[in-house]
C-alpha positions as CSV (number, residue, x, y, z in Angstrom):
1,X,-21.0,-13.5,4.3
2,X,-21.8,-9.9,4.9
3,X,-18.4,-7.8,4.1
4,X,-17.9,-3.5,5.3
5,X,-16.2,-1.1,3.5
6,X,-16.0,2.5,3.2
7,X,-17.9,4.1,0.7
8,X,-16.0,6.0,-2.4
9,X,-17.7,8.5,-5.0
10,X,-18.2,5.2,-7.5
11,X,-21.1,4.4,-4.9
12,X,-23.2,6.9,-5.3
13,X,-25.5,5.4,-7.9
14,X,-25.8,2.3,-5.9
15,X,-26.6,4.7,-3.1
16,X,-29.1,6.4,-4.3
17,X,-31.2,3.2,-5.6
18,X,-31.1,1.5,-2.3
19,X,-32.4,4.4,-0.8
20,X,-35.0,4.4,-3.1
21,X,-35.8,1.0,-1.9
22,X,-35.7,1.7,1.1
23,X,-38.2,4.7,1.1
24,X,-40.3,2.4,-1.0
25,X,-40.6,0.1,1.5
26,X,-40.7,2.1,4.1
27,X,-43.9,3.7,2.6
28,X,-45.3,-0.1,2.3
29,X,-44.9,-0.4,5.9
30,X,-46.7,2.2,7.3
31,X,-44.0,4.5,7.7
32,X,-44.6,7.2,5.2
33,X,-42.4,10.2,7.0
34,X,-39.2,8.0,6.7
35,X,-37.1,10.1,4.4
36,X,-39.9,11.9,2.9
37,X,-39.5,14.5,-0.2
38,X,-36.5,12.3,-1.2
39,X,-34.4,12.6,1.8
40,X,-31.3,11.9,2.3
41,X,-30.1,13.9,-0.4
42,X,-27.6,13.0,-2.2
43,X,-25.2,15.6,-1.5
44,X,-25.5,14.5,2.3
45,X,-24.5,11.6,1.2
46,X,-21.4,12.7,-0.6
47,X,-20.5,14.7,2.1
48,X,-20.8,11.6,4.6
49,X,-18.2,9.8,2.0
50,X,-16.0,12.9,2.0
51,X,-15.7,13.3,5.6
52,X,-15.0,9.3,5.5
53,X,-18.4,8.4,7.5
54,X,-20.4,6.5,4.7
55,X,-20.0,3.0,5.1
56,X,-21.2,0.2,2.3
57,X,-22.1,-3.1,3.4
58,X,-21.7,-5.8,1.1
59,X,-22.3,-9.4,-0.1
60,X,-20.3,-11.1,-2.8
61,X,-18.6,-7.7,-4.0
62,X,-22.4,-6.0,-4.3
63,X,-23.7,-3.4,-2.3
64,X,-26.5,-4.3,-0.4
65,X,-26.9,-1.8,2.5
66,X,-25.5,1.6,4.0
67,X,-25.2,3.8,7.1
68,X,-23.6,6.5,8.1
69,X,-21.0,6.3,11.6
70,X,-20.2,9.6,13.1
71,X,-17.3,9.7,16.0
72,X,-17.8,12.6,18.7
73,X,-20.8,15.1,19.4
74,X,-23.3,15.1,16.9
75,X,-24.7,18.4,17.0
76,X,-28.2,16.8,15.9
77,X,-28.4,14.9,19.2
78,X,-27.5,18.0,21.4
79,X,-31.2,18.7,22.5
80,X,-33.3,16.1,23.7
81,X,-37.2,16.0,25.5
82,X,-35.9,13.6,28.1
83,X,-32.3,12.4,29.3
84,X,-29.7,10.6,27.8
85,X,-27.8,7.4,29.9
86,X,-24.9,9.8,30.4
87,X,-22.7,11.9,29.0
88,X,-19.7,9.6,27.7
89,X,-18.4,9.9,24.6
90,X,-20.2,8.2,21.8
91,X,-20.6,7.9,18.1
92,X,-24.4,7.9,15.9
93,X,-25.5,5.9,13.6
94,X,-27.4,7.7,10.9
95,X,-28.9,6.6,7.3
96,X,-29.3,3.1,7.5
97,X,-30.4,1.8,4.4
98,X,-30.8,-2.0,3.0
99,X,-31.6,-3.2,-0.6
100,X,-34.1,-5.7,1.4
101,X,-31.8,-8.5,-0.6
102,X,-30.4,-9.6,3.0
103,X,-31.0,-9.8,6.4
104,X,-28.4,-8.5,9.2
105,X,-27.2,-5.0,7.7
106,X,-28.6,-3.0,10.6
107,X,-26.7,-5.8,13.1
108,X,-24.1,-5.3,10.8
109,X,-23.6,-1.3,11.1
110,X,-24.4,-2.0,15.1
111,X,-21.6,-4.2,15.0
112,X,-19.1,-2.1,13.3
113,X,-20.0,1.0,16.3
114,X,-19.9,-1.6,18.5
115,X,-15.9,-2.4,17.6
116,X,-15.1,1.5,18.3
117,X,-15.6,1.1,22.0
118,X,-17.6,4.0,23.1
119,X,-21.4,4.6,23.6
120,X,-23.8,4.6,19.9
121,X,-27.3,6.9,19.9
122,X,-29.2,6.6,17.2
123,X,-32.9,7.6,16.4
124,X,-35.9,6.6,14.4
125,X,-39.3,7.4,13.7
126,X,-41.8,6.8,15.9
127,X,-43.9,4.7,13.5
128,X,-40.9,2.7,12.3
129,X,-41.6,-0.2,14.5
130,X,-39.2,-2.5,13.2
131,X,-36.4,-0.3,13.3
132,X,-38.1,0.0,16.7
133,X,-37.9,-3.6,17.6
134,X,-34.5,-4.3,16.7
135,X,-33.2,-1.9,18.7
136,X,-34.8,-3.3,21.9
137,X,-33.5,-6.3,21.0
138,X,-30.2,-5.0,20.6
139,X,-30.1,-3.4,24.4
140,X,-30.8,0.0,23.4
141,X,-32.8,2.3,25.8
142,X,-35.1,4.5,24.8
143,X,-34.2,8.2,26.2
144,X,-36.6,10.6,24.8
145,X,-37.4,12.6,21.9
146,X,-35.3,14.4,19.7
147,X,-35.9,17.2,16.5
148,X,-33.7,16.4,13.9
149,X,-32.7,18.5,10.4
150,X,-36.1,17.7,8.7
151,X,-38.1,19.1,11.5
152,X,-39.5,15.8,12.3
153,X,-39.5,14.6,16.0
154,X,-37.9,11.3,16.3
155,X,-37.1,8.8,19.2
156,X,-33.7,8.7,20.5
157,X,-31.7,5.6,21.6
158,X,-28.6,5.2,23.4
159,X,-26.6,1.6,24.4
160,X,-23.5,2.1,26.9
161,X,-20.2,0.9,25.8
162,X,-20.1,-2.7,26.7
163,X,-17.4,-4.3,29.2
164,X,-14.0,-4.7,27.4
165,X,-14.7,-7.8,24.6
166,X,-11.9,-10.8,25.5
167,X,-9.5,-11.1,22.9
168,X,-6.6,-13.3,22.3
169,X,-3.7,-12.4,20.5
170,X,-1.1,-15.0,18.7
171,X,2.4,-13.6,17.9
172,X,6.0,-14.4,16.8
173,X,8.1,-14.8,14.5
174,X,7.7,-16.1,11.2
175,X,7.6,-20.1,10.7
176,X,7.5,-20.3,14.5
177,X,4.0,-22.4,14.7
178,X,1.4,-19.8,15.1
179,X,-1.2,-21.0,12.6
180,X,-1.2,-24.4,14.6
181,X,-1.5,-23.2,17.9
182,X,-4.2,-20.8,16.7
183,X,-6.5,-23.5,15.4
184,X,-5.9,-25.3,18.3
185,X,-7.2,-22.4,20.7
186,X,-9.8,-21.6,18.1
187,X,-11.5,-25.7,18.3
188,X,-10.8,-25.8,22.7
189,X,-12.3,-22.7,23.2
190,X,-14.9,-21.8,20.7
191,X,-13.3,-19.5,18.8
192,X,-12.9,-17.6,15.8
193,X,-9.6,-16.5,13.8
194,X,-9.0,-13.2,12.3
195,X,-5.5,-13.0,10.3
196,X,-2.9,-10.8,11.1
197,X,-1.0,-10.8,8.4
198,X,-0.3,-8.1,5.5
199,X,0.0,-10.9,2.3
200,X,-2.8,-13.7,3.2
201,X,-5.4,-11.0,2.7
202,X,-4.7,-11.2,-1.4
203,X,-6.3,-14.1,-3.3
204,X,-3.7,-16.3,-5.6
205,X,-0.8,-15.7,-2.8
206,X,-1.2,-19.2,-1.2
207,X,2.1,-20.6,-1.0
208,X,4.3,-17.6,-0.4
209,X,2.4,-16.2,2.5
210,X,2.1,-19.2,4.1
211,X,-1.8,-19.1,4.2
212,X,-3.6,-21.7,6.0
213,X,-4.5,-24.7,3.3
214,X,-7.7,-25.9,2.6
215,X,-7.9,-28.3,5.6
216,X,-6.8,-25.9,8.6
217,X,-9.1,-23.2,7.0
218,X,-11.9,-25.9,7.5
219,X,-10.6,-26.5,11.0
220,X,-11.3,-23.2,12.4
221,X,-13.5,-20.1,11.0
222,X,-10.9,-17.6,8.9
223,X,-11.2,-14.0,8.8
224,X,-9.4,-11.4,6.3
225,X,-8.2,-14.1,4.4
226,X,-8.5,-14.3,0.6
227,X,-10.6,-10.7,0.5
228,X,-8.6,-8.9,-2.1
229,X,-7.1,-9.3,-5.4
230,X,-3.5,-9.4,-6.3
231,X,-3.7,-5.6,-7.9
232,X,-5.5,-3.8,-4.6
233,X,-3.7,-2.1,-1.8
234,X,-4.2,-2.7,1.6
235,X,-3.7,-0.2,4.3
236,X,-2.7,-0.5,8.3
237,X,-5.7,1.6,8.9
238,X,-8.2,-1.0,6.3
239,X,-7.1,-3.4,8.7
240,X,-7.9,-1.6,11.8
241,X,-11.8,-1.3,10.9
242,X,-11.6,-4.6,9.7
243,X,-10.4,-6.7,12.3
244,X,-12.1,-4.3,15.3
245,X,-15.5,-5.0,12.8
246,X,-14.7,-8.7,12.9
247,X,-14.1,-8.7,16.9
248,X,-17.5,-7.4,17.9
249,X,-18.9,-9.3,15.6
250,X,-17.4,-12.6,17.1
251,X,-17.6,-11.5,20.7
252,X,-21.8,-10.5,19.7
253,X,-22.1,-14.3,18.6
254,X,-20.4,-15.1,22.0
255,X,-17.0,-16.9,20.6
256,X,-13.8,-15.9,21.5
257,X,-11.5,-13.6,18.8
258,X,-8.5,-14.5,17.8
259,X,-5.8,-12.8,16.3
260,X,-3.2,-14.7,14.8
261,X,-0.3,-13.1,12.9
262,X,3.1,-11.4,12.8
263,X,2.4,-8.4,11.1
264,X,3.5,-6.1,13.9
265,X,2.1,-2.7,13.4
266,X,-1.5,-4.4,11.9
267,X,-2.2,-5.9,15.6
268,X,-0.9,-2.8,17.7
269,X,-3.5,-0.8,15.3
270,X,-6.2,-2.9,15.9
271,X,-5.9,-3.1,19.6
272,X,-4.8,0.4,20.8
273,X,-7.1,3.4,20.2
274,X,-4.9,4.6,17.4
275,X,-6.8,7.1,14.6
276,X,-6.0,7.1,11.6
277,X,-6.4,9.8,8.7
278,X,-6.7,9.2,5.2
279,X,-3.4,10.0,4.0
280,X,-4.2,10.1,-0.2
281,X,-1.9,11.4,-1.8
282,X,-3.1,14.3,-4.0
283,X,-0.9,14.0,-7.4
284,X,-1.8,17.8,-8.8
285,X,-2.3,19.6,-5.6
286,X,1.6,19.8,-5.7
287,X,2.6,18.9,-8.6
288,X,4.6,22.0,-9.9
289,X,6.4,22.1,-6.7
290,X,10.0,21.3,-6.1
291,X,11.0,19.1,-2.6
292,X,12.9,22.5,-1.6
293,X,9.2,24.3,-1.8
294,X,7.3,21.2,-0.6
295,X,9.9,20.9,3.0
296,X,9.8,24.9,3.2
297,X,5.4,24.8,3.2
298,X,5.9,22.2,5.4
299,X,7.9,23.8,7.9
300,X,5.3,26.8,8.0
301,X,2.4,24.1,9.0
302,X,3.9,21.6,10.5
303,X,8.0,22.0,11.3
304,X,7.8,18.8,13.9
305,X,6.8,16.6,10.8
306,X,9.9,17.3,9.3
307,X,12.1,15.3,12.0
308,X,10.9,12.2,10.5
309,X,11.1,13.2,7.0
310,X,13.8,13.8,4.7
311,X,13.6,16.8,2.1
312,X,14.2,13.8,-0.9
313,X,10.9,11.6,0.4
314,X,8.6,13.8,-1.6
315,X,5.4,11.1,-1.4
316,X,5.8,11.9,2.6
317,X,6.3,15.4,2.0
318,X,2.8,15.2,0.3
319,X,0.8,13.3,2.2
320,X,2.0,15.3,5.6
321,X,0.7,18.8,4.0
322,X,-2.6,17.1,3.2
323,X,-3.3,16.1,6.4
324,X,-2.6,19.6,7.9
325,X,-4.7,20.8,5.2
326,X,-7.5,18.2,5.6
327,X,-7.4,18.5,9.2
328,X,-6.1,22.1,9.9
329,X,-3.4,20.3,12.3
330,X,0.0,18.5,11.8
331,X,0.9,14.8,11.7
332,X,2.6,14.9,14.8
333,X,0.0,17.0,17.0
334,X,-2.9,14.4,15.9
335,X,-0.7,11.6,17.0
336,X,0.2,13.5,20.4
337,X,-3.2,14.1,21.2
338,X,-3.9,10.3,21.4
339,X,-3.8,8.3,24.4
340,X,-2.8,5.0,22.8
341,X,-5.2,2.7,25.3
342,X,-5.9,-0.9,24.9
343,X,-9.5,-1.4,23.7
344,X,-9.6,-4.7,24.9
345,X,-9.5,-7.0,27.2
346,X,-6.0,-8.9,25.8
347,X,-4.1,-11.8,26.4
348,X,-1.0,-11.2,23.9
349,X,0.2,-15.1,23.5
350,X,4.2,-14.8,21.8
351,X,5.2,-18.0,20.4
352,X,9.4,-18.3,20.5
353,X,12.0,-21.0,19.9
354,X,15.8,-21.3,20.1
355,X,17.5,-19.4,17.5
356,X,19.1,-22.6,16.0
357,X,15.5,-24.1,15.9
358,X,13.9,-20.9,14.3
359,X,16.1,-20.3,11.7
360,X,16.1,-24.5,10.7
361,X,12.2,-24.2,10.8
362,X,12.7,-21.1,8.3
363,X,14.4,-23.1,5.9
364,X,12.3,-26.3,6.1
365,X,9.2,-24.0,5.2
366,X,11.1,-22.2,2.4
367,X,12.4,-25.4,1.0
368,X,8.3,-26.6,1.3
369,X,7.4,-23.8,-0.2
370,X,9.6,-24.7,-3.2
371,X,8.2,-28.4,-3.5
372,X,4.0,-26.9,-3.2
373,X,5.3,-24.6,-6.5
374,X,5.8,-21.1,-5.1
375,X,7.6,-20.7,-8.6
376,X,4.4,-21.9,-10.4
377,X,2.1,-19.6,-8.4
378,X,4.3,-16.3,-9.2
379,X,4.3,-17.4,-12.5
380,X,0.6,-17.6,-12.7
381,X,0.0,-14.5,-10.9
382,X,2.4,-12.6,-13.5
383,X,0.3,-14.2,-16.5
384,X,-2.6,-12.3,-15.0
385,X,-1.1,-9.1,-14.7
386,X,0.2,-8.6,-11.5
387,X,4.0,-7.2,-11.5
388,X,6.7,-7.0,-8.9
389,X,5.6,-3.4,-8.0
390,X,2.0,-4.3,-7.2
391,X,1.7,-4.4,-2.9
392,X,1.0,-7.8,-2.9
393,X,4.3,-8.7,-4.6
394,X,6.3,-6.8,-1.7
395,X,6.1,-9.6,0.9
396,X,9.0,-11.8,1.7
397,X,8.6,-14.9,-0.3
398,X,7.6,-13.0,-3.4
399,X,9.8,-10.1,-4.1
400,X,13.1,-11.9,-4.0
401,X,12.1,-13.4,-7.4
402,X,11.6,-10.0,-9.3
403,X,15.9,-10.8,-10.0
404,X,15.3,-14.6,-11.3
405,X,12.1,-13.4,-13.3
406,X,14.2,-10.5,-15.0
407,X,16.7,-13.1,-15.1
408,X,19.7,-11.7,-12.9
409,X,19.7,-14.7,-10.6
410,X,19.4,-18.0,-10.4
411,X,15.9,-19.3,-8.9
412,X,18.1,-20.9,-6.1
413,X,20.1,-17.9,-5.5
414,X,16.7,-16.3,-5.0
415,X,14.9,-19.2,-2.4
416,X,18.2,-18.6,-0.4
417,X,17.5,-14.9,-0.5
418,X,14.1,-15.7,0.8
419,X,15.7,-17.6,3.7
420,X,18.1,-14.6,4.7
421,X,15.4,-12.2,4.8
422,X,12.7,-14.4,6.7
423,X,15.8,-15.0,9.6
424,X,16.2,-10.9,9.2
425,X,12.5,-10.1,9.6
426,X,12.1,-12.7,12.4
427,X,15.0,-10.1,14.3
428,X,12.5,-7.6,13.7
429,X,9.3,-9.3,14.8
430,X,11.0,-10.1,18.1
431,X,12.2,-6.2,18.6
432,X,8.8,-5.1,18.0
433,X,6.4,-7.0,19.7
434,X,8.7,-6.7,22.6
435,X,9.0,-3.3,22.6
436,X,5.7,-2.3,21.5
437,X,3.2,-4.8,23.2
438,X,2.8,-6.4,26.3
439,X,3.8,-10.1,25.0
440,X,3.9,-13.4,27.5
441,X,6.4,-15.3,25.7
442,X,6.2,-19.0,25.5
443,X,8.4,-21.5,24.0
444,X,6.7,-24.8,25.4
445,X,3.1,-24.5,23.6
446,X,1.7,-26.6,25.9
447,X,2.2,-23.8,29.0
448,X,1.0,-21.0,26.6
449,X,-2.0,-23.3,26.2
450,X,-2.5,-23.7,29.9
451,X,-1.8,-19.8,30.2
452,X,-5.1,-19.1,27.7
453,X,-7.0,-21.2,29.6
454,X,-6.2,-19.7,32.7
455,X,-7.3,-16.4,31.3
456,X,-10.4,-17.2,30.4
457,X,-11.9,-18.6,33.6
């Protein structure tokens, strides 16, 4: 399966190899003008990476393709001999290249661009017959000719944003039965499932995350499960990008995308037009600044941010300053400029149960996790070098056992704490879903299934 992620500086040597292979293949196929004179320059690719516009396509973690996607007005595309289809918001795809090892690189790039919900513009040399054929195949319209920055006239294409894609979303508190209901919907409505869980993406964290088992994974195709190593970090921004990509891919294959999960912020980020900015903490930039100095500096640049940041929260102070330096406006203004529109034609089904039944299910689930070998799973992770400080171990079902492994509590006491924390988490899930998403709640799963069927007609 092809995967997509943002390019990193560590990828530059491999990207240089791929562009060299692509240039060679272009010449052999009768298109010597494509990237002549060793273009694109690697400095251009570095700039793409710095701006967050460069992506790589991988298979089994090996990079096999790359492209740049730029959202918003592209100066290259301002003048055209011809006429664009409309003046709607658009994104552009540039610098698509493949190692030739796998098919589907262009389709993957287009699927990603489609997942952004706006028009797509792209250009290619007239001699690039393969590219022109594929653009015709994917529904692009030839609009005219543009002159790019290398001085070469190129054919300009545009594809208008399609009708909103249908996306079924299944939410609810932990242990309410979302996995089984999602699989039934996938089987009956020709769907594929995107996991909306922040821990199930980690390899080896199976029992404590209530990950679908091998039999359940066979019953329906699942995405965003077992894609990260336990040492990796994972963010809401990464989930947003990946989930939107798979929504587009699944819809493109004429199947129903189904998001199933209980991580409310992740699901909301995928469905609405939130724009997340890179917020990496730069360890050395403010190394010598006291918290008081950081606070005063942020007060000058983005005073509204301080309404939600305490002076002792050094990490958030630095993050807010980094965002301001990078984007020339504060996080408060960035958030206020976003309209928070729903991107898809969504039906959000919320599964619920009485408090007594839900708490009973939570207790039963934790007991079953212990019987299945949750402690051995945690022991295995620790032997591999994973620690309780890793992000993957911050989830309920894992973090509670730290006290046991450090000799401060018994296993039984930690298991009881998992039950308590799961109940508290269920309350928070209800609060979030009821206040943040337009959820239709069902205690009777047959009624919920009937509602999904009506929505799809």
